[in-house]
Wavefront OBJ file of the C-alpha trace (Angstrom):
o trace
v -42.685 -102.507 -133.339
v -44.528 -100.305 -130.848
v -42.239 -101.499 -128.022
v -39.144 -100.716 -130.108
v -40.448 -97.215 -130.842
v -41.138 -96.637 -127.139
v -37.624 -97.791 -126.236
v -36.129 -95.480 -128.850
v -38.175 -92.569 -127.524
v -36.869 -93.009 -123.974
v -34.032 -90.771 -122.859
v -31.078 -92.556 -121.336
v -29.972 -90.938 -118.076
v -26.263 -91.764 -118.222
v -23.787 -92.022 -121.118
v -22.894 -95.666 -120.431
v -26.552 -96.787 -120.424
v -26.302 -97.729 -124.108
v -23.348 -100.017 -123.501
v -25.079 -101.563 -120.494
v -28.226 -102.249 -122.508
v -26.177 -103.773 -125.303
v -24.185 -105.876 -122.808
v -20.931 -104.198 -123.695
v -18.135 -103.292 -121.300
v -17.172 -99.630 -121.155
v -13.648 -98.828 -119.966
v -13.007 -95.159 -119.173
v -9.249 -94.780 -119.159
v -7.396 -91.681 -118.127
v -5.569 -90.092 -120.990
v -1.828 -90.310 -120.528
v 0.111 -87.094 -120.624
v 2.264 -86.880 -123.725
v 5.913 -87.063 -122.736
v 7.978 -84.273 -124.241
v 11.405 -85.542 -125.397
v 14.396 -83.888 -123.812
v 16.990 -81.906 -125.712
v 19.455 -84.815 -125.514
v 16.945 -87.249 -127.009
v 16.113 -84.809 -129.795
v 19.659 -83.775 -130.799
v 21.864 -86.834 -130.110
v 21.866 -90.177 -131.888
v 20.492 -93.105 -129.842
v 23.823 -94.935 -129.913
v 25.751 -91.854 -128.838
v 23.212 -91.123 -126.090
v 23.471 -94.685 -124.774
v 27.269 -94.472 -124.764
v 27.197 -91.243 -122.772
v 24.743 -92.695 -120.272
v 26.937 -95.768 -119.768
v 29.861 -93.417 -119.163
v 27.790 -91.424 -116.655
v 26.929 -94.570 -114.683
v 30.613 -95.106 -113.942
v 31.248 -91.580 -112.614
v 31.726 -91.211 -108.868
v 32.542 -87.489 -108.604
v 30.341 -84.525 -109.241
v 29.904 -80.888 -108.280
v 27.345 -79.643 -105.790
v 24.917 -76.812 -106.506
v 24.213 -74.055 -104.016
v 20.995 -73.083 -102.283
v 20.964 -70.020 -104.507
v 20.810 -72.306 -107.561
v 23.265 -72.877 -110.397
v 25.655 -70.039 -109.578
v 28.698 -68.881 -111.547
v 30.970 -70.902 -109.252
v 29.118 -74.112 -110.127
v 29.284 -73.315 -113.860
v 33.036 -72.657 -113.659
v 33.528 -75.934 -111.806
v 31.701 -77.826 -114.561
v 33.741 -76.110 -117.279
v 36.903 -76.937 -115.362
v 35.957 -80.627 -115.473
v 35.318 -80.389 -119.213
v 38.620 -78.595 -119.867
v 40.682 -81.647 -118.912
v 39.923 -83.192 -122.333
v 39.511 -86.557 -120.687
v 35.984 -86.038 -119.357
v 33.150 -85.399 -121.746
v 30.641 -85.407 -118.882
v 30.352 -83.444 -115.674
v 27.895 -84.182 -112.886
v 26.193 -81.755 -110.533
v 24.041 -82.572 -107.497
v 20.942 -80.400 -107.149
v 19.871 -79.298 -103.660
v 16.809 -77.591 -102.216
v 14.866 -75.631 -103.338
v 15.785 -76.271 -106.981
v 15.529 -79.989 -106.247
v 11.734 -79.657 -106.164
v 11.677 -79.191 -109.944
v 14.374 -81.217 -111.676
v 13.072 -80.360 -115.152
v 13.603 -76.685 -114.418
v 17.091 -77.485 -113.091
v 17.903 -79.243 -116.364
v 16.799 -76.196 -118.361
v 18.936 -73.848 -116.235
v 21.981 -76.085 -116.612
v 21.650 -76.238 -120.392
v 21.159 -72.469 -120.618
v 24.107 -71.466 -118.406
v 26.655 -74.091 -119.429
v 25.776 -74.526 -123.078
v 25.886 -78.318 -122.652
v 23.257 -81.043 -122.825
v 21.919 -83.052 -119.878
v 22.084 -86.664 -121.052
v 21.087 -88.541 -117.899
v 19.521 -87.893 -114.494
v 20.131 -90.171 -111.524
v 18.084 -89.148 -108.482
v 19.130 -85.579 -107.740
v 22.244 -85.637 -109.980
v 22.340 -84.264 -113.541
v 25.104 -85.390 -115.928
v 25.904 -82.691 -118.517
v 27.593 -83.458 -121.864
v 29.895 -80.726 -123.143
v 29.134 -81.353 -126.805
v 31.201 -82.442 -129.803
v 32.431 -78.904 -130.600
v 32.956 -77.786 -127.000
v 35.571 -75.066 -127.735
v 33.391 -73.299 -130.292
v 30.290 -73.505 -128.082
v 32.095 -72.102 -125.042
v 33.517 -69.213 -127.103
v 30.110 -68.402 -128.571
v 28.497 -68.515 -125.133
v 31.220 -66.186 -123.789
v 30.615 -63.681 -126.573
v 26.872 -63.926 -126.023
v 27.199 -63.021 -122.362
v 29.437 -59.992 -122.861
v 28.001 -58.629 -126.098
v 24.335 -58.900 -125.154
v 22.329 -55.818 -125.916
v 20.379 -54.053 -123.199
v 16.820 -55.325 -123.229
v 13.927 -52.902 -123.390
v 12.872 -54.229 -119.990
v 15.942 -52.911 -118.162
v 15.835 -49.654 -120.102
v 12.703 -48.578 -118.271
v 14.582 -48.275 -114.953
v 17.616 -46.197 -113.943
v 20.980 -47.864 -113.636
v 21.311 -50.078 -110.573
v 23.536 -48.883 -107.770
v 25.816 -50.762 -105.421
v 26.472 -54.470 -105.523
v 23.658 -55.229 -107.958
v 24.892 -52.985 -110.774
v 27.222 -55.525 -112.357
v 24.497 -58.178 -112.328
v 22.070 -55.926 -114.160
v 24.584 -55.256 -116.920
v 25.483 -58.927 -117.443
v 21.951 -60.254 -117.209
v 21.069 -62.658 -119.954
v 18.372 -65.184 -120.595
v 17.910 -67.810 -123.281
v 14.594 -69.296 -122.129
v 12.088 -69.679 -124.959
v 9.174 -69.300 -122.575
v 9.787 -65.561 -122.198
v 11.336 -64.606 -125.525
v 9.657 -61.830 -127.448
v 8.267 -63.477 -130.561
v 8.975 -61.971 -133.884
v 6.518 -61.903 -136.728
v 8.114 -64.905 -138.483
v 8.316 -67.087 -135.340
v 5.500 -69.421 -134.341
v 3.540 -68.580 -131.184
v 4.530 -70.854 -128.289
v 2.852 -71.439 -124.942
v -0.710 -71.047 -123.805
v -2.586 -67.764 -123.774
v -2.153 -67.594 -119.989
v 1.631 -67.945 -120.215
v 1.886 -65.376 -123.002
v -0.177 -62.821 -121.067
v 1.803 -63.323 -117.863
v 5.099 -63.070 -119.720
v 4.001 -59.888 -121.463
v 3.015 -58.394 -118.088
v 6.233 -59.375 -116.338
v 8.459 -58.338 -119.263
v 7.353 -54.754 -118.677
v 8.400 -54.843 -114.998
v 12.049 -55.871 -115.106
v 14.618 -58.618 -115.828
v 13.571 -62.179 -115.069
v 14.998 -64.545 -112.439
v 16.619 -67.355 -114.419
v 17.378 -69.593 -111.400
v 13.696 -69.907 -110.494
v 13.114 -73.337 -108.942
v 9.439 -73.631 -109.874
v 7.658 -73.824 -113.199
v 7.459 -71.014 -115.700
v 6.559 -68.188 -116.040
v 9.722 -66.889 -114.415
v 9.328 -64.059 -111.893
v 11.101 -60.720 -112.061
v 14.460 -60.678 -110.270
v 14.011 -57.935 -107.653
v 17.759 -57.937 -106.879
v 18.447 -56.629 -110.399
v 16.023 -53.733 -110.026
v 17.493 -50.355 -109.000
v 17.863 -49.779 -105.287
v 17.144 -46.028 -105.545
v 14.742 -44.397 -108.013
v 15.187 -40.603 -108.300
v 12.011 -38.721 -107.458
v 10.198 -41.749 -106.049
v 7.491 -41.050 -103.488
v 4.622 -42.955 -101.951
v 1.576 -42.750 -104.248
v -1.474 -40.644 -103.493
v -4.386 -42.678 -102.104
v -8.049 -41.866 -101.630
v -10.804 -44.246 -100.589
v -14.184 -44.028 -102.400
v -16.982 -42.424 -100.344
v -18.814 -44.850 -98.076
v -16.086 -47.520 -98.238
v -14.016 -48.529 -95.226
v -10.294 -48.838 -96.023
v -9.766 -51.732 -93.604
v -10.262 -55.361 -94.608
v -12.836 -57.622 -92.972
v -12.029 -61.232 -92.126
v -14.044 -62.569 -95.053
v -12.323 -60.189 -97.473
v -8.899 -61.194 -96.163
v -9.728 -64.888 -96.591
v -10.998 -64.259 -100.130
v -7.831 -62.374 -101.118
v -5.593 -65.139 -99.753
v -7.516 -67.745 -101.726
v -7.291 -65.511 -104.793
v -3.503 -65.171 -104.430
v -2.848 -68.903 -104.133
v -3.096 -69.862 -107.860
v -1.524 -66.629 -109.132
v 1.978 -66.780 -110.629
v 4.875 -65.377 -108.639
v 5.582 -61.836 -109.803
v 8.900 -61.063 -108.075
v 11.782 -62.986 -106.466
v 13.491 -60.959 -103.734
v 16.884 -61.738 -102.207
v 19.221 -59.406 -100.326
v 18.204 -56.115 -101.908
v 17.756 -53.731 -98.976
v 16.704 -50.466 -100.649
v 13.491 -51.404 -102.392
v 12.473 -48.303 -104.339
v 12.882 -50.063 -107.699
v 10.781 -52.991 -106.501
v 8.157 -50.604 -105.104
v 7.957 -48.790 -108.468
v 7.485 -52.134 -110.250
v 4.788 -53.179 -107.762
v 2.895 -49.923 -108.330
v 3.023 -50.550 -112.071
v 1.804 -54.125 -111.538
v -1.123 -52.975 -109.357
v -2.621 -51.114 -112.303
v -3.469 -54.532 -113.787
v -3.533 -56.824 -110.756
v -4.975 -56.533 -107.249
v -2.183 -58.529 -105.643
v 1.609 -58.532 -105.838
v 3.150 -61.930 -105.022
v 6.804 -61.820 -103.965
v 8.892 -64.948 -103.361
v 11.772 -64.768 -100.903
v 14.974 -66.375 -102.080
v 16.599 -69.065 -99.962
v 18.972 -67.892 -97.233
v 17.110 -64.767 -96.085
v 16.718 -64.574 -92.328
v 13.287 -64.162 -90.800
v 14.162 -60.775 -89.305
v 15.228 -59.444 -92.687
v 12.097 -60.989 -94.160
v 9.918 -59.053 -91.729
v 11.868 -55.853 -92.364
v 11.371 -56.280 -96.123
v 7.612 -56.569 -95.711
v 7.564 -53.484 -93.482
v 9.598 -51.421 -95.973
v 7.441 -52.474 -98.918
v 4.303 -51.536 -97.001
v 5.824 -48.126 -96.203
v 6.949 -47.451 -99.786
v 3.840 -48.641 -101.598
v 1.119 -47.972 -99.018
v -0.428 -51.414 -99.602
v -1.621 -54.049 -97.135
v 0.414 -57.176 -96.346
v -2.156 -60.004 -96.352
v 0.333 -62.874 -95.965
v 3.935 -63.231 -94.857
v 5.723 -66.517 -94.270
v 9.157 -67.980 -94.939
v 8.446 -68.337 -98.684
v 6.198 -65.464 -99.777
v 5.203 -61.858 -99.139
v 1.778 -61.086 -100.602
v 0.698 -57.437 -100.709
v -2.793 -56.185 -101.568
v -2.981 -52.805 -103.264
v -5.800 -51.596 -100.994
v -9.264 -50.191 -101.545
v -7.878 -46.657 -101.654
v -5.379 -47.390 -104.448
v -5.610 -45.104 -107.477
v -3.856 -45.730 -110.806
v -1.404 -43.088 -111.927
v -3.730 -41.310 -114.376
v -6.643 -41.333 -111.951
v -4.483 -40.057 -109.085
v -3.227 -37.177 -111.223
v -6.802 -36.266 -112.183
v -7.922 -36.313 -108.531
v -4.981 -34.182 -107.394
v -5.590 -31.703 -110.196
v -9.275 -31.477 -109.314
v -8.528 -30.942 -105.624
v -6.087 -28.150 -106.455
v -8.769 -26.481 -108.605
v -11.292 -26.699 -105.748
v -8.743 -25.270 -103.316
v -8.003 -22.339 -105.649
v -11.741 -21.682 -106.030
v -12.222 -21.661 -102.262
v -9.339 -19.222 -101.859
v -10.905 -16.875 -104.423
v -14.288 -17.073 -102.668
v -12.686 -16.312 -99.284
v -10.862 -13.346 -100.760
v -14.084 -12.007 -102.268
v -15.929 -12.448 -98.944
v -13.248 -10.499 -97.064
v -13.497 -7.659 -99.575
v -17.282 -7.464 -99.077
v -16.882 -7.431 -95.276
v -14.365 -4.566 -95.499
v -16.687 -2.556 -97.735
v -19.631 -3.032 -95.353
v -17.528 -1.947 -92.380
v -16.471 1.177 -94.237
v -20.117 2.038 -95.081
v -21.284 1.448 -91.487
v -18.288 3.350 -90.077
v -17.458 0.479 -87.749
v -13.845 -0.039 -86.810
v -12.639 -3.593 -87.480
v -10.862 -3.576 -84.117
v -14.158 -3.041 -82.197
v -16.201 -5.618 -84.143
v -16.508 -9.032 -82.423
v -18.608 -10.815 -85.020
v -17.338 -14.332 -85.634
v -14.617 -14.138 -82.981
v -14.006 -16.099 -79.777
v -14.861 -12.982 -77.772
v -18.418 -13.173 -79.053
v -18.681 -16.723 -77.714
v -17.333 -15.663 -74.318
v -19.852 -12.812 -74.098
v -22.667 -15.220 -74.881
v -21.490 -17.549 -72.129
v -21.326 -14.717 -69.576
v -24.761 -13.302 -70.458
v -26.955 -16.354 -71.062
v -25.366 -19.287 -69.216
v -25.588 -19.438 -65.449
v -22.289 -19.771 -63.632
v -21.321 -23.157 -62.262
v -20.329 -23.127 -58.618
v -18.178 -25.555 -56.694
v -21.210 -26.966 -54.873
v -22.929 -27.730 -58.167
v -19.902 -29.698 -59.337
v -19.832 -31.700 -56.116
v -23.571 -32.375 -56.390
v -23.179 -33.568 -59.975
v -20.390 -35.944 -58.970
v -22.415 -37.332 -56.072
v -25.502 -37.805 -58.253
v -23.418 -39.644 -60.857
v -21.898 -41.874 -58.160
v -25.348 -42.589 -56.770
v -26.632 -43.521 -60.216
v -23.709 -45.905 -60.790
v -24.180 -47.533 -57.388
v -27.895 -48.030 -57.981
v -27.224 -49.559 -61.378
v -24.537 -51.883 -59.957
v -26.783 -52.846 -57.031
v -29.617 -53.695 -59.396
v -27.265 -55.840 -61.487
v -26.011 -57.727 -58.405
v -29.561 -58.352 -57.195
v -30.541 -59.728 -60.580
v -27.527 -62.055 -60.567
v -28.381 -63.185 -57.019
v -31.922 -64.030 -58.096
v -30.516 -66.086 -60.977
v -28.249 -67.999 -58.576
v -31.190 -68.627 -56.232
v -33.241 -70.099 -59.057
v -30.353 -72.369 -60.040
v -29.971 -73.565 -56.433
v -33.689 -74.391 -56.242
v -33.459 -76.309 -59.520
v -30.440 -78.251 -58.222
v -32.336 -79.081 -54.987
v -35.194 -80.493 -57.053
v -32.805 -82.736 -59.017
v -31.186 -84.006 -55.807
v -34.580 -84.636 -54.212
v -35.601 -86.681 -57.240
v -32.401 -88.765 -56.985
v -32.794 -89.269 -53.237
v -36.388 -90.423 -53.706
v -35.137 -93.425 -55.735
v -32.743 -94.435 -52.947
v -34.000 -96.211 -49.833
v -31.245 -97.101 -47.311
v -31.369 -100.468 -45.590
v -32.186 -100.956 -41.914
v -29.532 -102.163 -39.525
v -29.947 -105.701 -38.179
v -30.543 -105.806 -34.409
v -28.958 -109.241 -33.959
v -25.281 -108.483 -34.386
v -22.253 -110.640 -33.695
v -19.809 -109.781 -30.899
v -16.033 -109.677 -31.303
v -13.387 -109.580 -28.625
v -10.634 -106.993 -28.539
v -8.040 -109.587 -29.565
v -10.095 -110.558 -32.619
v -10.570 -106.919 -33.599
v -6.820 -106.267 -33.268
v -5.937 -109.278 -35.430
v -8.528 -108.366 -38.085
v -7.275 -104.767 -38.070
v -3.676 -105.882 -38.732
v -4.808 -108.225 -41.492
v -6.803 -105.429 -43.157
v -3.936 -102.924 -43.027
v -1.511 -105.408 -44.601
v -3.826 -106.180 -47.516
v -2.796 -104.872 -50.944
v -6.221 -105.390 -52.536
v -8.745 -102.712 -51.667
v -11.968 -101.080 -52.791
v -11.617 -97.449 -53.810
v -14.480 -95.006 -53.216
v -14.485 -92.304 -55.907
v -16.578 -89.222 -56.383
v -19.717 -91.300 -56.911
v -19.718 -92.419 -53.274
v -21.645 -95.549 -52.285
v -23.782 -97.122 -55.022
v -24.683 -100.605 -56.292
v -21.262 -101.336 -57.786
v -19.381 -100.653 -54.525
v -21.531 -103.099 -52.522
v -21.177 -105.747 -55.233
v -17.372 -105.329 -55.271
v -17.200 -105.717 -51.455
v -19.133 -108.995 -51.687
v -16.711 -110.158 -54.389
v -13.814 -109.553 -51.956
v -15.628 -111.408 -49.160
v -16.042 -114.385 -51.470
v -12.350 -115.279 -50.917
v -11.322 -113.247 -47.839
v -12.942 -112.374 -44.538
v -11.722 -108.775 -44.379
v -11.993 -105.979 -46.940
v -10.195 -102.622 -46.954
v -12.112 -99.632 -48.357
v -10.083 -96.506 -49.282
v -11.855 -93.140 -49.231
v -10.475 -89.702 -50.148
v -12.807 -87.817 -47.810
v -11.194 -85.456 -45.305
v -13.902 -84.471 -42.825
v -14.428 -86.798 -39.878
v -18.220 -86.731 -39.987
v -18.220 -87.688 -43.675
v -15.881 -90.622 -43.039
v -17.971 -91.798 -40.078
v -21.186 -91.566 -42.108
v -19.614 -93.518 -44.989
v -18.348 -96.287 -42.686
v -21.734 -96.646 -40.941
v -23.539 -96.766 -44.295
v -21.156 -99.442 -45.620
v -21.723 -101.490 -42.482
v -25.496 -101.315 -42.860
v -25.668 -101.941 -46.617
v -23.213 -104.856 -46.650
v -24.311 -106.488 -43.388
v -20.719 -106.745 -42.187
v -18.976 -105.422 -39.101
v -16.878 -102.243 -38.867
v -13.451 -103.104 -37.456
v -11.558 -99.794 -37.611
v -11.067 -96.468 -39.404
v -7.374 -95.797 -39.972
v -5.703 -92.671 -41.264
v -3.239 -93.200 -44.150
v -0.835 -90.755 -45.813
v -3.296 -89.130 -48.212
v -6.543 -90.979 -47.431
v -8.448 -93.060 -44.874
v -8.954 -96.850 -44.725
v -12.227 -98.420 -43.548
v -11.771 -102.078 -42.534
v -14.899 -104.292 -42.662
v -15.299 -107.889 -41.443
v -17.905 -110.109 -43.108
v -18.825 -112.000 -39.913
v -18.644 -115.616 -38.782
v -22.120 -116.469 -40.078
v -21.667 -114.716 -43.465
v -23.786 -115.945 -46.331
v -23.377 -114.600 -49.799
v -26.598 -112.888 -50.944
v -28.438 -114.356 -53.901
v -28.383 -110.954 -55.610
v -24.999 -109.295 -55.136
v -26.129 -105.914 -56.553
v -28.733 -104.277 -54.247
v -31.724 -102.600 -55.850
v -32.302 -100.018 -53.147
v -29.174 -97.955 -53.989
v -28.378 -95.661 -56.906
v -26.900 -96.949 -60.117
v -23.486 -95.875 -61.370
v -24.958 -93.267 -63.709
v -27.286 -91.852 -61.035
v -24.452 -91.723 -58.499
v -22.319 -89.663 -60.890
v -25.236 -87.313 -61.534
v -25.737 -86.915 -57.786
v -22.038 -86.104 -57.283
v -22.105 -83.477 -60.023
v -25.257 -81.865 -58.636
v -23.847 -81.770 -55.112
v -20.669 -80.107 -56.327
v -22.656 -77.695 -58.493
v -24.975 -76.753 -55.631
v -21.986 -76.128 -53.355
v -20.437 -73.766 -55.916
v -23.745 -71.959 -56.412
v -24.169 -71.482 -52.671
v -20.643 -70.114 -52.369
v -21.159 -67.578 -55.167
v -24.558 -66.622 -53.793
v -22.980 -65.903 -50.415
v -20.286 -63.767 -52.055
v -22.952 -61.926 -54.030
v -24.882 -61.174 -50.827
v -21.746 -59.684 -49.280
v -21.282 -57.462 -52.350
v -24.913 -56.338 -52.157
v -24.517 -55.426 -48.479
v -21.363 -53.432 -49.263
v -23.090 -51.593 -52.140
v -26.059 -50.742 -49.924
v -23.716 -49.330 -47.299
v -21.893 -47.176 -49.886
v -25.174 -46.033 -51.397
v -26.444 -44.989 -47.951
v -23.318 -42.891 -47.396
v -23.710 -41.181 -50.770
v -27.372 -40.363 -50.081
v -26.388 -38.933 -46.716
v -23.747 -36.715 -48.396
v -26.296 -35.461 -50.921
v -28.751 -34.553 -48.137
v -26.060 -32.661 -46.252
v -25.105 -30.767 -49.411
v -28.751 -29.838 -50.092
v -29.148 -28.659 -46.512
v -25.991 -26.544 -46.837
v -27.285 -24.973 -50.054
v -30.523 -23.929 -48.352
v -28.632 -22.491 -45.281
v -25.298 -21.008 -46.458
v -24.429 -19.881 -42.943
v -23.606 -23.518 -42.120
v -20.724 -23.565 -44.548
v -18.024 -23.612 -41.878
v -19.737 -26.433 -40.010
v -20.027 -28.488 -43.201
v -16.360 -28.034 -43.959
v -15.422 -29.337 -40.507
l 1 2 3 4 5 6 7 8 9 10 11 12 13 14 15 16 17 18 19 20 21 22 23 24 25 26 27 28 29 30 31 32 33 34 35 36 37 38 39 40 41 42 43 44 45 46 47 48 49 50 51 52 53 54 55 56 57 58 59 60 61 62 63 64 65 66 67 68 69 70 71 72 73 74 75 76 77 78 79 80 81 82 83 84 85 86 87 88 89 90 91 92 93 94 95 96 97 98 99 100 101 102 103 104 105 106 107 108 109 110 111 112 113 114 115 116 117 118 119 120 121 122 123 124 125 126 127 128 129 130 131 132 133 134 135 136 137 138 139 140 141 142 143 144 145 146 147 148 149 150 151 152 153 154 155 156 157 158 159 160 161 162 163 164 165 166 167 168 169 170 171 172 173 174 175 176 177 178 179 180 181 182 183 184 185 186 187 188 189 190 191 192 193 194 195 196 197 198 199 200 201 202 203 204 205 206 207 208 209 210 211 212 213 214 215 216 217 218 219 220 221 222 223 224 225 226 227 228 229 230 231 232 233 234 235 236 237 238 239 240 241 242 243 244 245 246 247 248 249 250 251 252 253 254 255 256 257 258 259 260 261 262 263 264 265 266 267 268 269 270 271 272 273 274 275 276 277 278 279 280 281 282 283 284 285 286 287 288 289 290 291 292 293 294 295 296 297 298 299 300 301 302 303 304 305 306 307 308 309 310 311 312 313 314 315 316 317 318 319 320 321 322 323 324 325 326 327 328 329 330 331 332 333 334 335 336 337 338 339 340 341 342 343 344 345 346 347 348 349 350 351 352 353 354 355 356 357 358 359 360 361 362 363 364 365 366 367 368 369 370 371 372 373 374 375 376 377 378 379 380 381 382 383 384 385 386 387 388 389 390 391 392 393 394 395 396 397 398 399 400 401 402 403 404 405 406 407 408 409 410 411 412 413 414 415 416 417 418 419 420 421 422 423 424 425 426 427 428 429 430 431 432 433 434 435 436 437 438 439 440 441 442 443 444 445 446 447 448 449 450 451 452 453 454 455 456 457 458 459 460 461 462 463 464 465 466 467 468 469 470 471 472 473 474 475 476 477 478 479 480 481 482 483 484 485 486 487 488 489 490 491 492 493 494 495 496 497 498 499 500 501 502 503 504 505 506 507 508 509 510 511 512 513 514 515 516 517 518 519 520 521 522 523 524 525 526 527 528 529 530 531 532 533 534 535 536 537 538 539 540 541 542 543 544 545 546 547 548 549 550 551 552 553 554 555 556 557 558 559 560 561 562 563 564 565 566 567 568 569 570 571 572 573 574 575 576 577 578 579 580 581 582 583 584 585 586 587 588 589 590 591 592 593 594 595 596 597 598 599 600 601 602 603 604 605 606 607 608 609 610 611 612 613 614 615 616 617 618 619 620 621
């Protein structure tokens, strides 16, 4: 009983601990998303829907949508196919960018055509005209032409130019943005309802939007010119820099990524209506996110961003082929606040003008009491400053200016000379450190001694061996590591099957090549036949000898290893570079000392001239 009570009192760390203790299997399955039935599945009978889908499978002709979406031309083409009485279905192929969201394409088709999408095959939608097609088409026609002006478009002046007709015939039948009446149930999440309420106050919506709802505002239907529009007044809070730091820019870009798209901009060139809508949006949002419709060139895209920045005064934080994202700025003021600030500044300006007027009256009264003419008074004028300069500041002569210039040049030369000397001392320390590393590497390397008993070869034998070596394709290549254990071992591997070995070296100086050949001869115990010049390198031909015996240990222990040889090569190259730069630095120091000596001499001459002015003519010559 006590054990059971203790087990009950224990806290289980994980939720599935109970099932594990009770030897039960726990299966955590992901909840499947509930599939929403389409309009065709909800309105048509299953038998009728299956018949229409079988009919759609046999169709081999269909219309093609445009990049701009389901345009009026596409809708007329579909209605033309329906008008033949023979076809109940009409197909349309969806292209980019609407192809990214086929569900949205289906909604747009059903809204604009009045039909029902009964089947989707890949990127093709098959639309059913409906049983009462004539009545539906007539009702849709009346709906388009008799639609009342929405309160959204009433907030803006009438559109001008090529977008005016679109603004008048704009219509939308999407339930996601309808204004709900009191007797209608609330649809959509709180987020969607809030975004729709915000965007409804900005302008008409873009029905052909190829992404998910909420639909953005169609910037092409906004007015091109707004009477009385001007760039808003801006004022940054005290102690705040108006520019954006890198961290702030990164934060704003991350903040803009999940936001809904506010506007969809096409070929509207005069953007005053869009700028007015952006300013209204900025009162509730820091960022305005504008999508660019398909087909806009990059140059026009850049010009759009520049014009919006000029009209609104905001900051473009991102511009690519799809979006223009504009930040309202730290100095942005809402309309009411801007009016209050402007009114307060005008009051302060009026108060300052009154104070200045009162001060001038007091000055005039004092001048009248003191009987001083205002023309003769120099108080607070530039003439007073000039008199002060003439009376209290010593005049600057030409010699003083020259002396100042020479002293400044001397100071700069001394500073530069000190800097060069410090750099030279740093290079000297690095050279000493490199010498110590090379001395340590050389201490672990003990070259072999040359054998006094050497074989003799005749000239004919040397000539034959030289020809054999030059004709050989196999060779040993000496790299930047030079001669180390691996090179000697590889030469002995060649001598295992052949009497002659050809060693290729990239060295250019004659003394280096001679030293390398002599060292190879000593370390391998062979005989040097010849040193031949090739196109881009030199060949060293070695003969193993008539009494050659392969050593028991092919890799000698008195030479450097491969790693140590590479370290030696790097240090030698590094020390050569350091010596070169040290030499150049010494030349610069000598040149600076010479220039500094000349400047000091000029200063002494000038001081001597100042003490004895009668030598002026001699100094000039």
